[in-house]
Steps between C-alpha positions, in 0.01 A plus 500: 500500500672468841833680524797268529607660824166500671569169676812641666312805606226298639751304704612804697592431859262601777570830678617300806751320286658805353844565637737789435876475501693727728614669183206665328687486163536120516134436543315388180126525494279244303396784270845618390535274199163588366555880549839482332347338190237772479334382183167385647232601752395254777172323449194584709555179691866595565382843629263346745757246623770763544270748668394242753863400565603866566239574761702360792836642390327848468371473851837381629674800333263740689585309829873513417501876435326552835758268673790682330362846605467373855850335501648823353337716766634264768848499342497884495394513864782261588753709307376819682533328836841379406609851408378637832672232692820551301502874567423436871780249553754684275451822707500316826824320428654824368402683816658247740800427271830654613552825306829684564369818337206521742737466794718796395491804730330800341829687493667230291205482266518885453871470407417239232215720356729805494773309323261361241327831430804737493748281319578657161562144359133430567342839441127399493275787583203277571689264745387683810138456388555127435647467852215689659237276330667166595336449842380701793826488698712601200262792430540623862878470469508674164285792616726534798816510286510841313829419339355250258277772351777741414548387133224681310409488131268746326411427138199723442172589647392141563802461728416790724302304759791249548746790506298661773468168698876446491576858592270477805616151617867602478435750777730774411808287417721597209365372169644341183262632235456421131254725313440426132233700331472534122516847363172680486494609130308815424244482214527738206349847560256452211320204669275657761343173596829338585602805698194480721576135574869572556433786745258279705734204521810721545343683803445159664849390401658806659300445819632139522856595417507774765381240758772261390772770499388613854706207636827648360646578838513132573674392185827323535530343154282629226463413138275725299384425139288798405411764248660843560170651615465237767861561611420863535209405734762391747601858541136579585538269804854597580556877457837624567372725785317204656816286495695775667229543766457121572863404466692279265405164377725294723372165374550548127800299364431396145297650210442358151303713253359384169321793331313450177703654211802598718831319548632786713365787714613863528578608851190706526286205394611285794228511775606701809475196716782328307742784523813458721408770744169330584626140488836488682520116496422454133780294351347384173315691232430355158299600196412206276378501135168364364337416830177357358646229281 
């Protein structure tokens, strides 16, 4: 018996007559009603008719995929060209546009950099680096302006390279230094493995701290947050006899100490460099509690 819908299937439009709406969701195929019913299989005659009617749409789909790929490649090439032209014109217009900052004399630019880098209201230790990375001219000005490198922070071994860079670029000028190093806790005597690791890392730690403390004669304002053992290392770098031989620390004006487990220091615990006879211009000396919170 012929299926009641076979006639409608046989009356499918030719491939050339098939049209698709601009919205794929709104297009209804001739097969949709039969698929939705789903309670019968097409007859052999239906299969032959439908197979023949799909040959041209299948070929057209292949052609369309090729055309889409070619169009997409062309669109991508146009977008890339547009990006190149946009960068070219943007930089060209920026170069010829009036720019007051580029017209400033180097001396004025240096004053601006110094004010920005040494203002305590904007105490940003990485600001000199940001300035030196902005452009070639700013880098040359920054490297020729040692005053912007005089605020130095040291927060542990990973900071040593930057500390050294700032110390060198400041070219002997007085320094405002903040050194914050967590207390190096000793392991228990019963744990030999931890002791070996501690001694190895502590030797390196001492080497780094001695290098950092070697700048002490240039300190103007110093803030130290250390363990007591690290504080005692300062006396390794600044023996009383060395201070008497080389003269007082004329630059030192302010000292803040935060020592792990100490809210005050005995006189003999104060490093030689911070005592009045060696720091005649020292006007501020503070010990703060709980420095590592």
